C-alpha positions in Angstrom: -83.8 -81.4 -74.5 -80.9 -79.5 -73.0 -77.9 -79.4 -75.3 -75.4 -80.4 -72.7 -72.7 -83.2 -72.6 -72.6 -85.6 -69.7 -69.9 -88.1 -68.9 -70.8 -91.7 -69.5 -71.4 -94.1 -66.6 -68.4 -95.0 -64.5 -66.3 -97.9 -66.0 -67.4 -100.3 -63.3 -71.0 -99.9 -64.4 -70.4 -100.8 -68.1 -70.4 -104.2 -69.6 -67.3 -104.6 -71.9 -68.6 -107.5 -73.9 -71.9 -105.8 -74.7 -70.2 -102.5 -75.5 -67.7 -104.1 -77.8 -70.4 -106.0 -79.7 -72.6 -103.0 -80.0 -69.8 -100.7 -81.0 -68.6 -103.1 -83.7 -72.2 -103.5 -84.9 -72.7 -99.7 -85.1 -75.5 -99.7 -82.5 -76.2 -96.5 -80.7 -75.5 -97.4 -77.1 -77.1 -94.4 -75.7 -80.8 -94.4 -76.8 -82.7 -91.5 -75.4 -85.4 -93.7 -73.9 -82.8 -95.3 -71.6 -80.6 -92.3 -70.9 -83.0 -89.6 -70.1 -81.5 -86.1 -69.9 -78.4 -87.3 -71.8 -77.6 -86.9 -75.5 -77.1 -89.9 -77.8 -74.0 -90.6 -79.8 -75.9 -89.4 -82.9 -76.7 -86.2 -81.2 -73.1 -85.9 -80.1 -71.8 -86.3 -83.6 -74.2 -83.6 -84.8 -73.1 -81.2 -82.0 -71.8 -78.0 -83.7 -70.4 -76.2 -80.8 -66.7 -75.9 -79.9 -65.3 -78.8 -78.0 -61.7 -78.2 -76.7 -59.2 -81.0 -77.0 -58.6 -81.0 -73.3 -62.3 -81.9 -72.7 -61.8 -85.3 -74.4 -60.0 -86.5 -71.3 -63.3 -86.3 -69.5 -64.9 -88.8 -71.8 -64.5 -92.4 -70.7 -64.4 -95.1 -73.5 -63.5 -98.7 -74.1 -60.1 -99.9 -75.4 -59.8 -103.3 -77.1 -56.4 -104.9 -76.9 -54.8 -107.0 -79.7 -55.6 -110.1 -77.8 -59.3 -109.2 -77.6 -59.3 -108.1 -74.0 -61.1 -104.9 -73.0 -60.1 -102.1 -70.7 -61.3 -98.5 -70.1 -59.5 -95.3 -70.9 -60.4 -91.7 -71.9 -61.0 -90.6 -75.5 -58.0 -88.3 -75.7 -55.6 -91.0 -74.6 -57.2 -93.5 -76.9 -56.9 -91.2 -79.9 -53.2 -90.7 -79.2 -52.7 -94.4 -78.8 -54.5 -95.1 -82.0 -52.4 -92.5 -83.9 -49.2 -93.7 -82.3 -50.2 -97.4 -82.8 -50.4 -97.1 -86.6 -47.2 -95.0 -86.6 -45.6 -97.5 -84.2 -46.3 -100.4 -86.6 -44.7 -98.5 -89.5 -41.8 -97.5 -87.3 -41.2 -101.0 -86.1 -41.4 -102.3 -89.7 -38.8 -99.8 -90.8 -36.7 -100.4 -87.8 -36.7 -104.1 -88.3 -35.5 -103.6 -91.9 -32.7 -101.2 -90.7 -31.6 -103.5 -87.9 -31.5 -106.5 -90.3 -29.4 -104.5 -92.7 -26.9 -103.6 -90.0 -26.8 -107.2 -88.9 -26.3 -108.4 -92.5 -23.5 -105.9 -93.0 -21.9 -107.1 -89.8 -22.0 -110.7 -90.9 -20.4 -109.8 -94.2 -17.7 -107.9 -92.4 -17.0 -110.8 -90.0 -16.7 -113.2 -92.9 -14.3 -110.9 -94.8 -12.2 -110.5 -91.7 -12.0 -114.3 -91.2 -11.0 -114.7 -94.9 -8.5 -112.0 -94.6 -6.9 -113.5 -91.5 -6.8 -116.9 -93.2 -5.0 -115.6 -96.3 -2.6 -113.7 -94.1 -1.9 -116.9 -92.1 -1.1 -118.6 -95.4 1.5 -116.0 -96.4 2.9 -115.3 -92.9 5.1 -118.3 -92.6 8.1 -118.8 -90.3 11.2 -119.1 -92.4 13.9 -121.3 -90.8 17.4 -119.8 -91.0 19.4 -122.6 -92.5 22.9 -123.6 -91.4 25.4 -124.7 -94.0 27.0 -128.0 -93.1 30.3 -129.4 -94.4 31.5 -132.6 -95.9 34.1 -134.5 -93.9 37.4 -134.7 -95.7 38.2 -138.4 -96.5 41.8 -139.4 -96.8 43.6 -142.3 -98.4 47.3 -143.2 -98.6 49.1 -141.3 -101.3 50.5 -143.3 -104.2 54.2 -142.7 -104.2 55.9 -145.4 -106.2 59.6 -145.3 -105.7 62.8 -147.2 -105.5 63.9 -147.9 -101.9 67.6 -147.6 -101.0 69.9 -150.6 -101.3 70.8 -152.9 -98.5 74.0 -155.0 -98.5 73.7 -158.6 -97.5 76.0 -160.0 -94.8 75.6 -163.7 -95.7 73.5 -164.3 -92.5 70.4 -162.2 -92.7 67.4 -163.5 -94.6 64.8 -160.7 -93.7 65.1 -157.4 -95.5 62.8 -154.4 -95.2 61.9 -151.8 -97.7 62.8 -149.2 -95.2 60.5 -146.1 -95.5 58.6 -147.8 -98.3 55.7 -150.2 -98.5 52.9 -151.4 -100.7 49.2 -152.1 -100.1 48.5 -155.9 -100.2 51.4 -157.8 -101.6 52.3 -155.3 -104.3 55.9 -154.9 -103.4 58.8 -155.9 -105.7 62.1 -157.3 -104.2 65.2 -157.1 -106.3 68.4 -159.1 -105.6 71.5 -157.8 -107.5 69.2 -156.2 -110.1 67.1 -159.3 -110.6 63.5 -159.5 -109.4 63.1 -162.3 -106.9 60.4 -165.0 -107.4 58.2 -166.7 -105.0 60.6 -169.7 -105.1 63.2 -167.4 -103.5 61.1 -166.7 -100.4 58.1 -164.8 -99.0 56.9 -161.2 -98.9 56.9 -159.8 -95.3 53.5 -158.4 -94.3 53.3 -155.9 -91.5 51.8 -157.1 -88.3 50.0 -153.7 -88.0 48.2 -153.5 -91.3 47.6 -155.0 -94.7 50.9 -153.7 -96.1 53.9 -155.4 -97.6 57.1 -154.0 -96.0 59.9 -156.4 -97.1 61.0 -159.8 -98.2 62.3 -162.9 -96.4 64.7 -165.1 -98.4 64.7 -168.9 -98.1 68.5 -168.8 -98.2 70.5 -165.8 -96.9 72.0 -163.8 -99.8 75.7 -164.0 -100.2 77.9 -161.4 -98.5 78.0 -158.3 -100.7 74.7 -159.0 -102.5 72.5 -155.9 -102.9 68.8 -156.1 -102.0 66.5 -153.3 -103.3 62.8 -152.8 -103.3 60.2 -151.1 -105.6 57.4 -149.9 -103.2 54.0 -148.3 -103.8 54.3 -145.6 -101.2 56.5 -143.9 -98.7 55.9 -144.8 -95.1 56.8 -141.4 -93.8 54.3 -139.7 -96.2 51.5 -142.3 -95.9 50.0 -140.6 -92.8 50.1 -137.1 -94.4 46.7 -137.2 -96.0 45.0 -138.4 -92.8 46.8 -135.6 -90.8 45.6 -133.0 -93.4 42.1 -134.4 -93.3 42.0 -134.2 -89.5 43.3 -130.6 -89.6 40.8 -129.6 -92.3 37.9 -131.3 -90.5 38.8 -129.8 -87.2 38.8 -126.3 -88.7 35.4 -127.0 -90.3 34.0 -128.5 -87.1 35.2 -125.5 -85.0 33.5 -123.1 -87.5 30.3 -125.2 -87.5 30.2 -125.3 -83.7 30.6 -121.5 -83.6 27.8 -121.0 -86.2 25.5 -123.4 -84.5 26.1 -121.8 -81.1 25.1 -118.4 -82.4 22.2 -119.9 -84.4 21.0 -121.8 -81.3 21.1 -118.6 -79.1 19.1 -116.7 -81.8 16.4 -119.5 -81.9 16.1 -119.6 -78.1 15.7 -115.9 -78.0 13.2 -116.0 -80.8 11.1 -118.7 -79.0 11.2 -116.6 -75.9 9.9 -113.6 -77.8 7.2 -115.7 -79.3 6.1 -116.7 -75.8 6.1 -113.0 -74.7 4.1 -112.0 -77.8 1.6 -114.9 -77.3 1.1 -113.8 -73.7 0.4 -110.2 -74.8 -2.0 -111.4 -77.5 -3.8 -113.5 -74.9 -4.3 -110.5 -72.7 -5.6 -108.5 -75.6 -8.0 -111.3 -76.5 -9.3 -111.5 -72.9 -9.9 -107.7 -72.9 -11.7 -107.9 -76.2 -13.9 -110.8 -75.0 -14.8 -108.9 -71.8 -15.8 -105.9 -73.9 -17.7 -108.1 -76.2 -19.6 -109.8 -73.4 -20.6 -106.4 -72.0 -21.7 -105.2 -75.5 -23.8 -108.4 -76.0 -25.4 -107.9 -72.6 -26.3 -104.3 -73.5 -27.6 -105.5 -76.9 -29.8 -108.1 -75.4 -31.2 -105.5 -73.0 -31.9 -103.1 -75.9 -33.6 -105.9 -77.8 -35.9 -106.6 -74.8 -36.8 -102.9 -74.5 -37.4 -102.7 -78.3 -39.7 -105.7 -78.2 -41.7 -104.2 -75.4 -41.8 -100.6 -76.9 -45.2 -99.5 -78.1 -44.6 -95.9 -79.0 -42.8 -94.6 -82.1 -40.4 -92.7 -79.9 -39.4 -95.7 -77.9 -39.3 -98.0 -80.9 -37.0 -95.6 -82.7 -34.9 -95.0 -79.6 -34.2 -98.7 -79.0 -33.8 -99.4 -82.7 -31.0 -96.9 -82.8 -29.4 -98.5 -79.7 -29.7 -101.9 -81.3 -28.0 -100.7 -84.5 -25.2 -99.0 -82.6 -24.6 -101.9 -80.3 -24.8 -104.4 -83.2 -22.1 -102.4 -85.0 -20.1 -102.3 -81.8 -20.5 -106.1 -81.4 -19.5 -106.7 -85.0 -16.2 -104.7 -84.6 -15.4 -106.4 -81.3 -16.0 -109.8 -82.9 -13.7 -108.8 -85.8 -11.1 -107.7 -83.3 -11.5 -111.0 -81.5 -11.0 -112.9 -84.8 -7.8 -110.9 -85.5 -6.5 -111.6 -81.9 -7.2 -115.3 -82.2 -5.5 -115.3 -85.6 -2.5 -113.5 -84.2 -2.2 -116.1 -81.4 -2.5 -119.0 -83.8 0.2 -117.5 -86.1 2.5 -116.9 -83.2 1.9 -120.4 -81.8 2.6 -121.8 -85.3 5.8 -119.9 -85.6 6.9 -120.9 -82.2 6.2 -124.5 -83.0 8.2 -124.3 -86.2 11.0 -122.6 -84.4 11.1 -125.3 -81.8 11.0 -128.0 -84.5 13.8 -126.3 -86.3 15.9 -126.0 -83.1 15.3 -129.7 -82.4 16.1 -130.8 -86.0 19.2 -128.7 -86.3 20.4 -129.7 -82.9 20.0 -133.3 -83.9 21.9 -132.6 -87.1 24.7 -130.9 -85.1 24.9 -133.9 -82.8 25.1 -136.3 -85.7 27.8 -134.1 -87.4 29.8 -133.9 -84.2 29.6 -137.7 -83.8 30.7 -138.2 -87.5 33.6 -135.8 -87.0 34.7 -137.6 -83.8 34.5 -141.0 -85.5 36.4 -139.7 -88.6 39.0 -138.1 -86.4 39.4 -141.3 -84.4 39.7 -143.4 -87.5 42.3 -141.1 -89.0 44.3 -141.1 -85.8 44.2 -144.9 -85.8 45.5 -144.9 -89.3 48.2 -142.4 -88.5 49.2 -144.6 -85.5 49.2 -147.7 -87.8 51.6 -146.1 -90.2 53.9 -145.0 -87.3 53.9 -148.6 -86.0 54.7 -149.9 -89.5 57.6 -147.4 -89.8 59.0 -148.7 -86.5 58.5 -152.3 -87.6 60.2 -151.7 -90.9 63.1 -150.0 -89.3 63.6 -152.8 -86.9 63.7 -155.3 -89.7 66.1 -153.1 -91.6 68.4 -153.0 -88.5 68.2 -156.7 -88.2 66.6 -156.5 -84.8 63.8 -158.9 -85.5 64.2 -162.7 -85.4 64.2 -164.6 -88.6 
């Protein structure tokens, strides 16, 4: 028999199922009796001549896929695929471990960033700048017990006033010629303008030359003094409080406006980060698809590196997004607190202004009352009021 190599029959002349079964069973598929003039597989294995690697491309052979299907290829290509196939499985296993490690590290980093931002949010609180208020000065008539000047009776008048003197309630003492008068002698004259005793009306007019005196609890002319002082003090405090509030209000309004500006900038930054993140995720999905379809060690390693790099990129972008969202939340929280502070302090200022106005009005009414009592007392002392 000639010691020559011939190509096997063309692929279309072979029966894949029969070949597969025979090959797996170790059957020599080229018995000499059926392939006259051609060598058998056994003879080929025993061939001792030199067979160049390039020649293997001329030998047709069968390839069995993982799903059991059969196709035809050449021996050189099959040998490369077999070598790369085993290496590809190892490469994919190692790549899967490396990718999982990068993904795990990324998850830890994201959780740490979220925790860090949460803690920072707890500490980064808006501190309201407090305004000092003031207590309204409260006035009351000054106690100024004193003798009131003598008045000489004319034998006709029965009503006498403790001119420039009065007492709260009925606490005034009338004295006739050095003797304290009694209720049987007449009645205490009460002011028509307030609850103050301002004189005495005798039942019988004192005799000409009799002296009428009074012991009063306060001086009419000085009674309004505390109220005037209170108004003056309160006005100064109110003016100062208004000036402080105006400056404070302007600062809060400017601060809220700055918060709005910072929030808008943070929103833009967040939008840019999310756009980059979407692009990175798209690239990562594409790399994963290429990785899943790769069969060679070279392609598996190539796309595994891309996946690791893109996973790291996605992790950092997600961390940046977490920080951006946290910044926005902190700014919005501070703005809300500033607005609440402005509203609360404005309400307090309004209440304080109303309390000041009410106190001022009440004090002025009291001052007017004492002025009217002074006029009333003088009229009695001058004998210009009817008995």
